[in-house]
Steps between C-alpha positions, in 0.01 A plus 500: 500500500266367768596180682274198507417573863400859415281382213331247726443762769349740246270225373391419853427862582300545181297190581430613854393841379258342257318306772511749783167629619506837667243612753386769255448246222308269732287789625421608144402145409270465800351847446413399145337181628293702749404744225380215279309342786728195516598575861361683800670813634526333844701217347735728309757554775526128572525424131788745457687342792439151364628603157811658653570192713448267206732712287766487772473121529523457125792743477686314776432164335626638169813640664573163658448317172717745308779479760496121477508508121780759491704293746449193284609684184807643674584154632472353149724774362759406764585862565727562799323635806618787716623241753693320224671824397589582863656154538710554187601843629615350832702232320659759274589716800664199666702425186610864468613505864714190441661667199596811697 
């Protein structure tokens, strides 16, 4: 059974995949605009770059937002962090050494 963290990661990856804009997709979009007369061929290269840059900015903003939301959910669930588990492990090791 998948952990909450794994489910959240899968959801994040699916969301990022849904909004990602590849160079090929951008090029196809601009080519179609040129074909329909909605853009000039000379502008096409710049338009593709602008679309790619905008997609990157939006993807990064979405990643940041998702990270913040995931951290908030994990905080609310009060799940132990890796650091918490390491601290417990060190304490347990100390107790076991005293018992030996």
